C-alpha positions as CSV (number, residue, x, y, z in Angstrom):
1,M,-47.8,1.4,-47.8
2,Y,-46.3,2.3,-44.4
3,K,-45.9,6.1,-44.0
4,T,-44.8,8.6,-41.4
5,K,-44.5,12.4,-41.3
6,L,-41.5,12.3,-39.1
7,A,-38.1,13.1,-40.6
8,V,-36.4,11.7,-37.6
9,V,-37.7,8.7,-35.8
10,V,-36.5,7.0,-32.7
11,V,-37.9,3.4,-32.5
12,T,-38.8,2.1,-29.1
13,V,-41.0,-0.7,-28.0
14,M,-42.4,-1.7,-24.6
15,M,-41.5,-5.3,-23.7
16,I,-43.5,-6.8,-20.8
17,G,-41.3,-7.9,-18.0
18,F,-38.1,-6.9,-19.9
19,S,-35.6,-4.2,-19.0
20,F,-33.7,-2.4,-21.8
21,T,-30.7,-2.2,-19.4
22,T,-30.2,-5.9,-20.1
23,A,-30.8,-5.8,-23.8
24,S,-28.4,-6.1,-26.6
25,K,-28.5,-2.7,-28.3
26,I,-28.1,-2.0,-32.0
27,T,-27.9,1.6,-33.1
28,V,-28.8,2.7,-36.7
29,K,-28.4,6.3,-37.9
30,G,-28.5,8.2,-41.1
31,S,-30.6,8.5,-44.3
32,D,-34.0,10.2,-43.7
33,T,-35.2,8.4,-46.9
34,M,-34.6,5.1,-45.1
35,V,-36.0,6.1,-41.7
36,I,-39.5,4.7,-42.3
37,L,-38.0,1.5,-43.7
38,S,-35.5,1.0,-40.9
39,Q,-38.2,1.8,-38.3
40,K,-40.4,-1.0,-39.7
41,W,-37.4,-3.4,-39.9
42,A,-36.6,-2.6,-36.3
43,E,-40.2,-3.0,-35.1
44,V,-40.7,-6.4,-36.7
45,F,-37.2,-7.6,-35.8
46,M,-37.6,-6.7,-32.1
47,R,-41.0,-8.5,-31.9
48,K,-39.2,-11.6,-33.1
49,N,-36.1,-11.0,-30.9
50,P,-37.3,-9.6,-27.6
51,G,-33.7,-9.6,-26.2
52,I,-32.5,-7.1,-28.8
53,F,-33.2,-3.4,-28.8
54,V,-32.8,-1.5,-32.1
55,Q,-32.6,2.3,-32.0
56,V,-33.2,4.1,-35.3
57,T,-32.6,7.8,-35.9
58,G,-32.3,9.9,-39.1
59,G,-30.4,13.1,-39.8
60,G,-29.2,12.4,-43.3
61,S,-26.8,10.0,-45.0
62,G,-23.8,12.3,-44.3
63,V,-24.7,12.5,-40.6
64,G,-25.0,8.8,-40.4
65,I,-21.7,8.1,-42.0
66,A,-20.0,10.7,-39.8
67,A,-21.5,9.0,-36.8
68,L,-20.2,5.7,-38.0
69,I,-16.7,7.2,-38.3
70,N,-16.8,8.8,-34.8
71,G,-18.1,5.6,-33.3
72,S,-21.5,6.8,-32.2
73,T,-23.5,4.4,-34.3
74,M,-23.1,0.8,-35.3
75,I,-24.9,1.0,-38.6
76,A,-25.0,4.0,-40.9
77,N,-28.0,4.2,-43.4
78,S,-27.2,5.9,-46.6
79,S,-29.1,6.6,-49.8
80,R,-25.9,7.2,-51.7
81,P,-22.5,5.5,-51.9
82,I,-19.9,6.5,-49.3
83,S,-17.5,9.1,-50.6
84,Q,-13.7,8.7,-51.1
85,E,-13.2,11.4,-48.4
86,E,-15.3,9.4,-45.9
87,L,-13.5,6.2,-46.8
88,E,-10.2,7.9,-46.1
89,K,-11.4,9.1,-42.7
90,M,-12.6,5.6,-41.9
91,K,-9.2,4.1,-43.0
92,T,-7.3,6.7,-41.0
93,K,-9.2,6.2,-37.7
94,Y,-9.7,2.4,-37.8
95,N,-7.1,1.2,-40.3
96,K,-9.7,-0.6,-42.2
97,N,-12.3,0.0,-44.9
98,S,-16.0,0.2,-44.1
99,I,-18.4,-2.6,-45.1
100,Q,-21.0,-1.7,-47.7
101,I,-24.3,-3.6,-47.8
102,A,-26.9,-2.9,-50.4
103,C,-30.3,-3.6,-48.6
104,A,-33.0,-2.1,-50.9
105,K,-33.8,-0.2,-54.0
106,D,-35.6,3.1,-54.4
107,G,-37.2,5.1,-57.2
108,L,-36.4,8.8,-56.6
109,S,-39.8,10.4,-57.1
110,I,-40.5,13.9,-58.6
111,F,-43.4,15.3,-56.5
112,L,-46.0,17.7,-58.1
113,N,-49.1,19.3,-56.7
114,K,-52.2,17.3,-57.7
115,V,-53.7,20.3,-59.6
116,N,-50.6,20.9,-61.7
117,P,-51.5,19.9,-65.3
118,V,-47.9,18.9,-66.1
119,E,-47.7,15.1,-66.2
120,E,-44.1,14.3,-67.3
121,L,-40.7,15.9,-67.6
122,T,-37.4,14.8,-69.1
123,I,-34.2,14.4,-67.1
124,A,-32.8,17.5,-68.9
125,Q,-35.9,19.5,-68.0
126,L,-35.6,18.5,-64.4
127,G,-32.0,19.5,-64.4
128,D,-32.8,22.9,-65.9
129,I,-35.7,23.4,-63.5
130,F,-33.6,22.7,-60.3
131,S,-30.6,24.6,-61.6
132,G,-32.7,27.7,-62.4
133,K,-32.5,27.7,-66.2
134,I,-36.2,27.0,-66.4
135,T,-38.2,29.2,-64.1
136,N,-41.8,29.2,-65.3
137,W,-44.2,26.2,-65.8
138,K,-45.2,27.5,-69.2
139,Q,-41.7,26.6,-70.4
140,V,-42.6,22.9,-69.9
141,G,-46.2,23.0,-71.0
142,G,-47.8,24.1,-67.8
143,P,-49.5,27.3,-66.6
144,D,-47.9,30.8,-66.7
145,A,-46.6,30.7,-63.1
146,K,-43.2,30.7,-61.4
147,I,-41.8,27.3,-60.4
148,Q,-41.3,26.9,-56.7
149,L,-38.4,24.5,-55.8
150,Y,-38.2,22.3,-52.7
151,G,-35.1,20.2,-52.0
152,R,-33.0,18.6,-49.3
153,E,-30.1,19.9,-47.3
154,S,-26.5,19.2,-48.5
155,S,-25.9,16.5,-45.8
156,S,-28.7,14.4,-47.5
157,G,-27.7,11.5,-49.7
158,T,-30.9,12.2,-51.7
159,F,-29.6,15.7,-52.3
160,E,-26.2,14.4,-53.5
161,F,-27.7,11.7,-55.7
162,F,-30.2,14.1,-57.3
163,K,-27.4,16.7,-57.9
164,D,-25.1,14.1,-59.4
165,H,-27.6,12.3,-61.6
166,V,-30.1,14.9,-62.5
167,V,-29.1,18.5,-61.9
168,K,-25.4,18.0,-62.7
169,T,-24.5,21.5,-61.6
170,D,-25.4,23.8,-58.6
171,F,-29.0,24.1,-57.5
172,A,-30.8,27.4,-58.0
173,R,-30.2,29.7,-55.1
174,Y,-34.0,30.1,-54.5
175,C,-34.5,26.3,-54.0
176,Q,-35.9,26.0,-50.5
177,T,-34.0,23.3,-48.5
178,L,-36.0,21.3,-46.1
179,P,-34.9,18.8,-43.4
180,G,-36.6,15.7,-44.8
181,T,-38.6,14.2,-47.7
182,A,-41.8,14.4,-45.6
183,A,-41.4,18.2,-45.3
184,I,-40.9,18.4,-49.1
185,V,-44.0,16.5,-49.8
186,N,-46.0,18.7,-47.3
187,A,-44.7,21.8,-49.0
188,V,-45.6,20.6,-52.5
189,K,-49.0,19.5,-51.2
190,K,-49.7,23.1,-50.2
191,D,-48.1,24.8,-53.2
192,K,-49.8,24.2,-56.5
193,F,-46.7,25.5,-58.3
194,G,-44.2,23.6,-56.3
195,I,-42.0,20.7,-57.3
196,G,-39.8,18.5,-55.1
197,Y,-38.0,15.2,-55.0
198,G,-37.5,12.3,-52.6
199,G,-38.1,8.6,-51.8
200,A,-41.1,7.1,-53.5
201,A,-42.6,5.9,-50.2
202,Y,-43.3,9.4,-49.1
203,A,-45.6,10.3,-52.0
204,E,-48.8,11.0,-50.1
205,G,-51.2,13.8,-51.1
206,V,-49.1,14.7,-54.1
207,K,-48.6,13.1,-57.6
208,D,-45.6,11.5,-59.1
209,C,-44.4,13.2,-62.2
210,K,-43.5,10.7,-65.0
211,V,-39.8,10.9,-66.0
212,K,-38.4,10.7,-69.5
213,R,-34.8,9.9,-70.3
214,D,-35.0,12.3,-73.3
215,A,-37.6,14.1,-75.4
216,K,-38.2,11.0,-77.5
217,S,-38.7,8.6,-74.6
218,K,-41.9,7.5,-72.9
219,G,-42.7,9.0,-69.5
220,I,-42.2,6.4,-66.7
221,S,-43.6,6.4,-63.2
222,P,-41.7,4.9,-60.3
223,T,-43.3,1.4,-59.6
224,A,-42.0,-1.9,-58.5
225,A,-42.0,-3.1,-62.1
226,T,-40.2,-0.1,-63.6
227,I,-37.6,-0.2,-60.8
228,K,-37.0,-3.9,-61.3
229,N,-36.6,-3.7,-65.1
230,K,-34.6,-0.5,-64.8
231,T,-36.9,1.5,-67.1
232,Y,-37.5,4.2,-64.5
233,P,-34.6,6.7,-65.1
234,I,-34.0,7.8,-61.5
235,S,-33.4,4.7,-59.4
236,R,-30.8,3.8,-56.8
237,Y,-29.7,1.4,-54.2
238,L,-30.0,2.1,-50.5
239,F,-27.1,1.1,-48.3
240,M,-26.1,0.1,-44.8
241,Y,-22.5,0.8,-43.8
242,L,-20.6,-0.8,-40.9
243,R,-17.1,-0.3,-39.6
244,E,-16.3,-4.0,-39.9
245,K,-17.9,-7.3,-40.8
246,P,-21.0,-7.7,-38.5
247,T,-21.0,-10.2,-35.8
248,G,-23.3,-11.4,-33.0
249,E,-26.7,-9.6,-32.7
250,T,-25.7,-7.1,-35.4
251,K,-25.1,-9.8,-37.9
252,K,-28.4,-11.4,-36.9
253,F,-30.2,-8.1,-37.7
254,V,-28.4,-7.6,-41.0
255,D,-28.9,-11.2,-42.1
256,W,-32.6,-10.9,-41.3
257,I,-32.9,-7.7,-43.3
258,L,-31.4,-9.5,-46.3
259,S,-33.6,-12.5,-45.8
260,A,-36.9,-13.1,-47.7
261,E,-38.8,-11.9,-44.6
262,G,-36.8,-8.7,-44.2
263,Q,-37.1,-8.0,-48.0
264,N,-40.9,-8.4,-47.8
265,V,-41.0,-5.6,-45.3
266,I,-39.5,-3.3,-48.0
267,V,-42.5,-4.0,-50.2
268,E,-44.9,-3.2,-47.3
269,V,-43.2,0.1,-46.7
270,G,-43.3,1.2,-50.4
271,Y,-39.7,0.7,-51.5
272,Y,-38.3,-2.1,-53.6
273,P,-36.5,-5.3,-52.7
274,L,-33.1,-6.3,-54.0
275,K,-34.6,-9.1,-56.1
């Protein structure tokens, strides 16, 4: 599994005898969840296409889509669907709708400290934990200790997806917001009473909590098999957005990502291919 502790990554490669001033440049910006995946895509693609330079930066899904609208990136990575407001802004500025391309799948993991005896939680319990209705681990079968919450900032697609599909109300005020999934994992790793959420590929040094649809269901871990057969309750598509149908080198990059070779990279990184 390919991992990085950086929330924002700029991908660069050194090409012997080649100047970037003559390169075709593709810019990709957005979802921090997708940074490690896009970084790997860019590295492999540039090795195979030395005349093309792909620059990847994070910042969050909302930041990426805003950059797409203002013209400062060619591709916006997003871990959530584009909003109606964003679509309207795109339509107003360019008189056209954006192009949405599903490029991978992700299981949104619930991170627990390895010493935490809690092994599984229902969707309802997770919602109550992150909204502040459940505040002590003993309320869900754990130790008598206050639950420490770690989450993403509001510009994050992961934040919006988790809020819409799990919390379904406002987050607890004491939920500590952090600038990337790697930071959440690091916080939970150091806090035995902590809990956080994020892309499955970041789960290093913590344990995945099994998730149950309801009290009568079996707890399911995020794996390639459970994402594929849709038994893991918190799964989603990852998207690329463009202002218009891709052409030239950008089309070549997008087509490669969707090819068998590009989809195999997804597995190497720790996410899940479309098929």
